[in-house]
MARKOL-798857 format. One record per residue: residue number from 1; x, y, z of N, C-alpha, C in turn. Coordinates in nm, 3 decimals. Atoms other than C-alpha are relative to their C-alpha. Layout:
BEGIN
   k    n_c1    n_c2    n_c3   ca_c1   ca_c2   ca_c3    c_c1    c_c2    c_c3
 NUM       X       Y       Z       X       Y       Z       X       Y       Z
...
//
This chain:
BEGIN
   k    n_c1    n_c2    n_c3   ca_c1   ca_c2   ca_c3    c_c1    c_c2    c_c3
   1   0.159  -0.001  -0.014  -1.897  -3.244   1.288  -0.029   0.092   0.081
   2   0.037  -0.081  -0.088  -2.074  -2.963   1.442  -0.089  -0.042   0.115
   3   0.044   0.056  -0.151  -2.167  -2.992   1.816  -0.180  -0.028  -0.030
   4   0.143   0.022  -0.009  -2.543  -3.108   1.847  -0.061   0.107   0.093
   5   0.043  -0.111  -0.063  -2.735  -2.800   1.962  -0.124  -0.051   0.078
   6   0.111   0.076  -0.101  -2.938  -2.895   2.285   0.000   0.140   0.106
   7   0.052  -0.071  -0.103  -3.036  -2.690   2.598   0.113   0.011   0.077
   8  -0.121  -0.029  -0.096  -2.711  -2.738   2.782   0.133   0.034  -0.065
   9  -0.125  -0.015   0.066  -2.491  -2.660   2.505   0.003   0.147  -0.041
  10   0.034  -0.128   0.051  -2.634  -2.294   2.434   0.083   0.073   0.072
  11  -0.110  -0.085  -0.044  -2.380  -2.011   2.469  -0.013   0.125  -0.076
  12   0.014  -0.116   0.084  -2.373  -1.661   2.361   0.074   0.006  -0.132
  13  -0.037   0.013   0.148  -2.280  -1.590   1.978   0.121   0.076   0.044
  14  -0.110  -0.046   0.016  -2.014  -1.346   2.099   0.050   0.021   0.157
  15  -0.044   0.021  -0.163  -1.786  -1.359   2.430  -0.049   0.142   0.083
  16   0.063  -0.106  -0.098  -1.948  -1.166   2.711   0.121   0.080   0.056
  17  -0.098  -0.084  -0.066  -1.765  -0.864   2.878  -0.068   0.070   0.111
  18   0.059  -0.055  -0.148  -1.855  -0.777   3.224   0.009   0.192  -0.043
  19   0.008  -0.113  -0.017  -1.965  -0.405   3.259   0.101   0.067   0.091
  20  -0.116  -0.083  -0.087  -1.706  -0.145   3.387  -0.077   0.052   0.156
  21   0.025  -0.036  -0.138  -1.734  -0.110   3.778   0.073   0.100   0.034
  22  -0.109  -0.113  -0.008  -1.594   0.239   3.848  -0.071   0.055   0.156
  23   0.046  -0.068  -0.148  -1.590   0.378   4.216  -0.004  -0.131   0.086
  24  -0.012   0.096  -0.075  -1.540   0.024   4.367   0.130  -0.024   0.061
  25  -0.122   0.016  -0.083  -1.190   0.092   4.541   0.112  -0.021  -0.088
  26  -0.144  -0.034   0.089  -0.839   0.074   4.413  -0.005  -0.145  -0.083
  27  -0.019   0.115   0.050  -0.867  -0.325   4.327  -0.082  -0.015  -0.125
  28   0.096  -0.006   0.116  -1.139  -0.247   4.054   0.049   0.004  -0.123
  29  -0.059  -0.008   0.117  -0.904  -0.181   3.790  -0.010   0.173  -0.040
  30   0.007  -0.136   0.030  -0.992   0.202   3.771   0.048   0.104   0.094
  31  -0.076  -0.054  -0.071  -0.787   0.313   4.060  -0.099   0.080   0.098
  32   0.089  -0.100  -0.105  -0.876   0.598   4.345  -0.087   0.066  -0.061
  33   0.102  -0.131   0.037  -1.039   0.863   4.099  -0.092  -0.070  -0.125
  34   0.106   0.068   0.087  -1.235   0.620   3.897   0.010   0.038  -0.122
  35  -0.017  -0.046   0.118  -1.096   0.746   3.579  -0.041   0.156  -0.035
  36   0.061  -0.135   0.028  -1.204   1.113   3.624   0.097   0.075   0.044
  37  -0.066  -0.096  -0.037  -0.890   1.260   3.735   0.009   0.060   0.127
  38  -0.013  -0.058  -0.122  -0.772   1.460   4.020  -0.099   0.140   0.012
  39   0.053  -0.129  -0.012  -1.019   1.750   4.107  -0.027   0.060  -0.132
  40   0.005  -0.062   0.091  -1.137   1.985   3.875  -0.145  -0.010  -0.061
  41   0.155   0.001   0.031  -1.496   2.065   3.699  -0.046  -0.151  -0.057
  42   0.018   0.110   0.058  -1.496   1.745   3.512   0.005  -0.129   0.082
  43  -0.004   0.125  -0.119  -1.451   1.512   3.819  -0.116   0.028   0.087
  44   0.112   0.001  -0.093  -1.784   1.638   3.960  -0.118  -0.053  -0.094
  45   0.123   0.039   0.057  -2.122   1.510   3.900  -0.080   0.102  -0.105
  46   0.061  -0.082   0.092  -2.324   1.662   3.610   0.103   0.103  -0.081
  47  -0.072  -0.095   0.093  -2.027   1.808   3.435  -0.009  -0.022  -0.158
  48   0.041   0.044   0.138  -2.156   1.662   3.104  -0.126   0.067  -0.024
  49   0.156  -0.068   0.018  -2.493   1.875   3.135   0.008   0.140  -0.005
  50  -0.009  -0.141   0.032  -2.339   2.211   3.060  -0.115   0.070  -0.086
  51   0.077  -0.081   0.082  -2.577   2.464   2.908   0.068   0.030  -0.124
  52  -0.063  -0.041   0.131  -2.516   2.585   2.548   0.054   0.135   0.038
  53  -0.077  -0.145  -0.012  -2.257   2.873   2.538   0.056   0.009   0.123
  54  -0.055  -0.013  -0.110  -2.135   2.811   2.870   0.169  -0.022  -0.034
  55  -0.177  -0.025   0.025  -1.724   2.874   2.863   0.072  -0.021   0.134
  56  -0.087   0.026  -0.120  -1.610   2.744   3.207  -0.024   0.106   0.103
  57  -0.010  -0.114  -0.126  -1.712   3.053   3.423   0.023   0.137  -0.066
  58  -0.025  -0.126   0.058  -1.582   3.311   3.205  -0.111   0.061  -0.086
  59   0.084  -0.034   0.041  -1.745   3.563   3.033  -0.087  -0.043  -0.130
  60   0.004   0.076   0.111  -1.941   3.407   2.744  -0.008   0.094  -0.105
  61  -0.013  -0.072   0.107  -1.929   3.547   2.378  -0.144   0.059  -0.028
  62   0.140  -0.085   0.053  -2.317   3.647   2.366  -0.007   0.115   0.085
  63  -0.006  -0.103  -0.107  -2.231   3.879   2.671   0.121   0.102  -0.043
  64  -0.112  -0.107   0.031  -1.916   4.018   2.537  -0.036   0.068  -0.134
  65   0.050  -0.076   0.134  -2.072   4.115   2.184  -0.071   0.120   0.025
  66   0.094  -0.107  -0.060  -2.240   4.441   2.181  -0.132  -0.060  -0.045
  67   0.163   0.010   0.024  -2.626   4.463   2.184  -0.049   0.091  -0.082
  68   0.052  -0.079   0.088  -2.847   4.573   1.947  -0.084   0.104   0.059
  69   0.080  -0.121  -0.061  -2.990   4.935   2.030  -0.115   0.046  -0.050
  70   0.124  -0.025   0.077  -3.295   5.088   1.925  -0.131  -0.045   0.090
  71   0.128   0.007  -0.046  -3.673   5.114   2.031  -0.048  -0.161   0.004
  72   0.057   0.129   0.008  -3.757   4.759   1.909   0.073  -0.114   0.031
  73  -0.099   0.109  -0.041  -3.448   4.550   2.059  -0.062  -0.030   0.115
  74   0.056   0.111  -0.139  -3.522   4.285   2.336   0.051   0.085   0.107
  75  -0.058  -0.081  -0.117  -3.306   4.532   2.546  -0.063   0.103   0.027
  76   0.113  -0.156   0.010  -3.547   4.838   2.507  -0.125  -0.028   0.058
  77   0.133   0.010  -0.047  -3.798   4.762   2.774  -0.028   0.097   0.095
  78   0.090   0.081   0.070  -4.058   4.799   2.808  -0.044   0.022  -0.148
  79   0.010  -0.006   0.147  -4.133   4.737   2.451  -0.142   0.058  -0.052
  80   0.155  -0.017   0.031  -4.522   4.834   2.446   0.006   0.131  -0.059
  81   0.030  -0.148   0.048  -4.492   5.227   2.422   0.076   0.029  -0.151
  82  -0.075  -0.022   0.147  -4.247   5.176   2.107  -0.037  -0.107  -0.103
  83   0.051   0.117   0.073  -4.442   4.903   1.949  -0.045   0.061  -0.157
  84   0.005  -0.040   0.122  -4.422   4.940   1.566  -0.059  -0.097  -0.095
  85   0.051   0.118   0.063  -4.574   4.604   1.469  -0.137   0.046  -0.077
  86   0.133   0.001   0.015  -4.884   4.594   1.263  -0.052  -0.132  -0.103
  87   0.055   0.107   0.084  -5.115   4.351   1.078  -0.030   0.069  -0.110
  88   0.056  -0.077   0.157  -5.137   4.399   0.685  -0.129  -0.055  -0.034
  89   0.132   0.039   0.071  -5.481   4.375   0.541  -0.018   0.066  -0.129
  90  -0.018  -0.041   0.124  -5.476   4.411   0.151  -0.156   0.053  -0.026
  91   0.113  -0.039   0.024  -5.781   4.581  -0.004  -0.115  -0.117  -0.087
  92   0.022   0.120   0.066  -5.818   4.267  -0.222  -0.103  -0.073   0.124
  93   0.081   0.059  -0.100  -5.948   4.118   0.115  -0.143   0.079   0.031
  94   0.115  -0.099  -0.021  -6.195   4.404   0.181  -0.089  -0.012  -0.121
  95   0.098   0.026   0.132  -6.356   4.353  -0.198  -0.036  -0.133   0.039
  96   0.058   0.148   0.005  -6.398   3.971  -0.124  -0.070  -0.028   0.108
  97   0.053   0.032  -0.111  -6.528   3.984   0.235  -0.129   0.090   0.043
  98   0.101  -0.126  -0.070  -6.736   4.302   0.269  -0.103   0.039  -0.131
  99   0.081  -0.042   0.101  -7.045   4.424   0.067   0.007   0.156  -0.021
 100  -0.019  -0.169   0.034  -7.060   4.795  -0.088  -0.100   0.037   0.134
 101   0.034  -0.092  -0.075  -7.146   5.049   0.188   0.043  -0.037   0.129
 102  -0.030   0.050  -0.146  -7.012   4.834   0.474   0.093   0.118   0.060
 103  -0.117  -0.049  -0.103  -6.821   4.994   0.771   0.086  -0.098   0.046
 104  -0.106   0.122  -0.056  -6.503   4.826   0.836   0.069   0.063   0.098
 105  -0.043  -0.016  -0.109  -6.349   4.827   1.174   0.090  -0.111   0.049
 106  -0.063   0.123  -0.073  -6.102   4.596   1.341  -0.067  -0.087   0.029
 107   0.096   0.100  -0.050  -6.384   4.413   1.506  -0.072  -0.058  -0.097
 108   0.090   0.066   0.078  -6.556   4.378   1.192   0.103  -0.081  -0.092
 109  -0.117   0.080   0.036  -6.215   4.244   1.058   0.007  -0.141   0.058
 110  -0.005   0.113  -0.064  -6.220   3.982   1.312  -0.130  -0.070  -0.023
 111   0.144   0.062   0.014  -6.595   3.882   1.261   0.020  -0.074  -0.127
 112  -0.005   0.039   0.131  -6.513   3.827   0.901   0.106  -0.116  -0.011
 113  -0.107   0.124   0.003  -6.221   3.586   0.969   0.128   0.052  -0.065
 114  -0.160  -0.050   0.048  -5.924   3.812   0.830   0.094   0.019   0.112
 115  -0.105   0.005  -0.101  -5.779   3.872   1.154  -0.048  -0.082   0.137
 116   0.013   0.094  -0.130  -5.744   3.682   1.492  -0.054   0.073   0.118
 117   0.011  -0.058  -0.098  -5.783   3.951   1.739   0.033   0.143  -0.038
 118   0.003  -0.100   0.020  -5.768   4.307   1.780   0.115   0.075   0.108
 119  -0.080  -0.016  -0.106  -5.469   4.322   2.008   0.138   0.101  -0.062
 120  -0.097  -0.067   0.063  -5.250   4.459   1.736  -0.024   0.099  -0.111
 121   0.067  -0.125   0.120  -5.260   4.791   1.484   0.012  -0.058  -0.133
 122   0.014   0.008   0.148  -5.395   4.742   1.141   0.029   0.060  -0.067
 123  -0.051  -0.078   0.104  -5.259   4.860   0.856  -0.047  -0.050  -0.144
 124   0.079   0.054   0.100  -5.461   4.867   0.518   0.111   0.029  -0.129
 125  -0.084  -0.038   0.122  -5.234   4.800   0.205  -0.081  -0.006  -0.115
 126   0.056   0.013   0.136  -5.325   4.830  -0.174   0.031  -0.099  -0.085
 127  -0.019   0.088   0.121  -5.257   4.501  -0.312  -0.150  -0.040  -0.047
 128   0.141   0.018   0.045  -5.570   4.405  -0.536  -0.057   0.117  -0.071
 129   0.075  -0.076   0.049  -5.839   4.588  -0.696  -0.132   0.047   0.091
 130   0.115  -0.024  -0.107  -6.137   4.768  -0.492  -0.091   0.089  -0.103
 131   0.095  -0.078   0.056  -6.451   4.864  -0.647  -0.137   0.023   0.073
 132   0.122  -0.023  -0.071  -6.694   4.892  -0.379   0.036   0.111   0.103
 133  -0.002  -0.080  -0.074  -6.777   5.191  -0.188  -0.007  -0.036   0.171
 134  -0.019   0.019  -0.136  -6.649   5.145   0.185   0.066   0.107   0.086
 135  -0.059  -0.098  -0.099  -6.603   5.315   0.506   0.106  -0.078   0.083
 136  -0.084   0.081  -0.065  -6.271   5.192   0.633   0.049   0.064   0.126
 137  -0.091  -0.038  -0.123  -6.112   5.248   1.002   0.099  -0.062   0.031
 138  -0.120   0.089  -0.037  -5.770   5.135   1.075   0.102   0.102   0.045
 139  -0.094  -0.080  -0.044  -5.488   5.267   1.228   0.132   0.031  -0.099
 140  -0.058  -0.041   0.102  -5.268   5.300   0.916  -0.048  -0.028  -0.138
 141   0.031   0.050   0.156  -5.306   5.311   0.524   0.139   0.038  -0.070
 142  -0.093  -0.042   0.096  -5.073   5.300   0.266  -0.035   0.114  -0.113
 143   0.038  -0.148   0.094  -5.048   5.583  -0.010  -0.116  -0.087  -0.097
 144   0.108   0.056   0.077  -5.201   5.312  -0.274  -0.141  -0.052   0.050
 145   0.142   0.052  -0.050  -5.480   5.170  -0.052  -0.092   0.121   0.040
 146   0.102  -0.119  -0.024  -5.592   5.525   0.053  -0.064   0.048  -0.149
 147   0.063  -0.057   0.162  -5.607   5.616  -0.330  -0.098  -0.109  -0.046
 148   0.097   0.099   0.069  -5.793   5.307  -0.430  -0.151   0.015   0.096
 149   0.121  -0.022  -0.073  -6.047   5.353  -0.136  -0.082   0.126  -0.021
 150   0.080  -0.112   0.039  -6.123   5.717  -0.225  -0.023  -0.002  -0.136
 151   0.037  -0.003   0.125  -6.125   5.635  -0.579  -0.135  -0.065  -0.040
 152   0.136   0.063   0.018  -6.414   5.397  -0.548  -0.093   0.058   0.095
 153   0.116  -0.070  -0.103  -6.610   5.661  -0.323   0.009  -0.022   0.122
 154   0.007   0.012  -0.176  -6.523   5.539   0.032   0.106   0.101   0.062
 155  -0.072  -0.119  -0.112  -6.377   5.724   0.334   0.086  -0.073   0.058
 156  -0.094   0.037  -0.070  -6.058   5.666   0.520  -0.018   0.081   0.143
 157   0.022  -0.068  -0.137  -6.082   5.711   0.900   0.151  -0.058   0.060
 158  -0.120   0.020  -0.106  -5.740   5.707   1.110  -0.048  -0.020   0.161
 159   0.064   0.014  -0.157  -5.821   5.556   1.452   0.078   0.089   0.097
 160  -0.100  -0.070  -0.083  -5.503   5.752   1.596   0.005   0.148  -0.055
 161  -0.021  -0.144   0.022  -5.569   6.084   1.429   0.078  -0.008  -0.128
 162  -0.075   0.039   0.098  -5.426   6.153   1.092   0.139   0.046   0.044
 163  -0.124   0.011  -0.022  -5.052   6.098   1.067   0.062   0.149  -0.022
 164  -0.080  -0.130   0.038  -4.835   6.402   1.110   0.095   0.019  -0.097
 165  -0.116  -0.035   0.109  -4.634   6.561   0.846   0.131  -0.008   0.064
 166  -0.147   0.014   0.015  -4.282   6.481   0.818   0.077   0.129   0.039
 167  -0.081  -0.106  -0.011  -4.048   6.770   0.967   0.125   0.011  -0.114
 168  -0.092  -0.013   0.111  -3.832   6.925   0.707   0.142  -0.032   0.025
 169  -0.157   0.054  -0.027  -3.469   6.766   0.687   0.061   0.132  -0.022
 170  -0.101  -0.066  -0.005  -3.197   7.020   0.768   0.115   0.001  -0.086
 171  -0.088   0.008   0.090  -2.891   7.071   0.530   0.103  -0.087   0.072
 172  -0.112   0.109  -0.028  -2.622   6.811   0.580   0.083   0.072   0.092
 173  -0.112  -0.069  -0.081  -2.392   7.089   0.697  -0.033   0.011   0.152
 174   0.028  -0.015  -0.135  -2.591   7.176   1.007  -0.111  -0.111   0.086
 175   0.110   0.115  -0.048  -2.808   6.840   1.078   0.042  -0.044   0.101
 176  -0.049   0.058  -0.143  -2.604   6.710   1.366   0.036   0.109   0.075
 177  -0.070  -0.108  -0.113  -2.517   7.037   1.539  -0.140   0.046   0.073
 178   0.125  -0.037  -0.126  -2.735   7.110   1.856  -0.060   0.126  -0.043
 179   0.072  -0.147   0.011  -2.987   7.387   1.819   0.059   0.136   0.065
 180  -0.061  -0.138  -0.073  -2.825   7.589   2.106   0.113   0.047  -0.076
 181  -0.130  -0.069   0.078  -2.494   7.634   1.886  -0.067   0.086  -0.122
 182   0.050  -0.080   0.108  -2.700   7.736   1.599  -0.059   0.116   0.027
 183   0.083  -0.121  -0.045  -2.911   7.973   1.791   0.116   0.100   0.058
 184  -0.102  -0.102  -0.069  -2.560   8.123   1.959   0.078   0.057  -0.096
 185  -0.069  -0.032   0.112  -2.427   8.170   1.608   0.153  -0.051   0.008
 186  -0.103   0.097  -0.013  -2.124   7.914   1.694   0.008  -0.066  -0.132
 187   0.005   0.070   0.121  -2.241   7.737   1.389  -0.083   0.093  -0.102
 188   0.068  -0.102   0.102  -2.355   7.959   1.077  -0.112  -0.073  -0.050
 189   0.112   0.067   0.077  -2.701   7.919   0.956   0.027  -0.003  -0.141
 190  -0.001   0.009   0.129  -2.777   7.832   0.598   0.032   0.147  -0.071
 191  -0.001  -0.116   0.089  -2.682   8.104   0.343  -0.129   0.041  -0.025
 192   0.148  -0.039   0.063  -2.995   8.316   0.246   0.046   0.017  -0.126
 193  -0.021  -0.040   0.123  -3.056   8.331  -0.095   0.001   0.141  -0.048
 194  -0.008  -0.160   0.029  -2.962   8.668  -0.278  -0.131   0.058  -0.060
 195   0.114  -0.073   0.043  -3.242   8.892  -0.343   0.018   0.121  -0.088
 196   0.000  -0.114   0.107  -3.313   9.165  -0.618   0.059   0.136   0.100
 197  -0.047  -0.127  -0.083  -3.236   9.438  -0.337   0.152   0.032  -0.016
 198  -0.173  -0.004  -0.030  -2.852   9.387  -0.343   0.033   0.109  -0.084
 199  -0.027  -0.113   0.106  -2.831   9.628  -0.662   0.008   0.113   0.074
 200   0.032  -0.107  -0.053  -2.994   9.886  -0.487   0.092   0.048   0.117
 201  -0.120  -0.032  -0.122  -2.782   9.863  -0.162   0.111   0.048  -0.053
 202  -0.157  -0.034   0.029  -2.477   9.882  -0.349   0.036   0.135  -0.077
 203   0.022  -0.111   0.021  -2.613  10.185  -0.518   0.006   0.126   0.096
 204  -0.019  -0.073  -0.118  -2.687  10.344  -0.189   0.114   0.031   0.057
 205  -0.124  -0.016  -0.067  -2.352  10.273  -0.076   0.110   0.079  -0.074
 206  -0.100  -0.071   0.079  -2.177  10.457  -0.347  -0.034   0.156  -0.019
 207   0.036  -0.139   0.009  -2.376  10.806  -0.309   0.068   0.092   0.081
 208  -0.071  -0.080  -0.118  -2.165  10.923  -0.003   0.142   0.081  -0.077
 209  -0.108  -0.031   0.105  -1.872  10.942  -0.287   0.010   0.155  -0.027
 210   0.034  -0.125   0.052  -2.038  11.236  -0.437   0.008   0.117   0.103
 211  -0.001  -0.099  -0.114  -2.039  11.460  -0.112   0.107   0.078  -0.022
 212  -0.126  -0.106   0.015  -1.695  11.606  -0.136   0.024   0.069  -0.124
 213   0.002  -0.057   0.123  -1.737  11.680  -0.480  -0.092   0.154   0.025
 214   0.106  -0.148  -0.019  -2.044  11.925  -0.388   0.060   0.099   0.084
 215  -0.069  -0.100  -0.091  -1.829  12.084  -0.081   0.105   0.043  -0.104
 216  -0.095  -0.045   0.083  -1.547  12.164  -0.347  -0.060   0.105  -0.081
 217   0.058  -0.110   0.109  -1.770  12.340  -0.575  -0.049   0.104   0.066
 218   0.045  -0.101  -0.061  -1.927  12.542  -0.307   0.094   0.081   0.074
 219  -0.102  -0.090  -0.061  -1.589  12.666  -0.145   0.035   0.103  -0.062
 220  -0.012  -0.123   0.063  -1.500  12.898  -0.419  -0.098   0.114   0.023
 221   0.120  -0.101  -0.004  -1.848  13.098  -0.363   0.047   0.073   0.135
 222  -0.020  -0.031  -0.128  -1.756  13.111   0.017   0.130   0.122   0.022
 223  -0.126  -0.075   0.035  -1.408  13.250  -0.075  -0.029   0.133  -0.050
 224   0.009  -0.164   0.068  -1.528  13.533  -0.296  -0.115   0.065   0.094
 225   0.066  -0.096  -0.102  -1.787  13.629  -0.038   0.072   0.088   0.107
 226  -0.069  -0.073  -0.105  -1.542  13.720   0.213   0.115   0.113  -0.061
 227  -0.100  -0.108   0.053  -1.319  13.918   0.002  -0.074   0.106  -0.033
//
């Protein structure tokens, strides 16, 4: 028969186990070093709170690997002079938010709720249709957006001047050669196309061959006069 449950008979359902008391001397059961071993990093306080990527003091892998180069990498500081980021705005947004004849600027786009602020350059893209005559001023335009704005009778204004034309690409043969080597003649320039004057030059070069014949014809006359 089960023991009657009373206040004086209450006891835990599982046997109790005393907590581990470390650092309480040689008689505590954990010895002189409290289970941490002899010296070393893991015997110190805070050794379990090492930062991510920590490799015990040696050069970590994120520093051993090569860095991304270029004007837009995080290592190319300051980044502002080489900023290439723009906020896209499509012509369908201009169609929906502005009336015909409106003058659109970055400030007007902020007022219309299309942009949050004017800190980043604006580029107009050509997604959607445009049927209103608008005067659009922005930092950049895609070819399709410019075509649609001008087809609707509007005008396009670049806030930083018209984009410069891309320079002509040199031939693959001399593209990577310095200009000073090409100028000095160490690197041959591209072969000039043949012109129609080449046959005339060849004909002129062949004329001196007829001169000895004329001299030979004149020689007998000189000999007759002397006799």
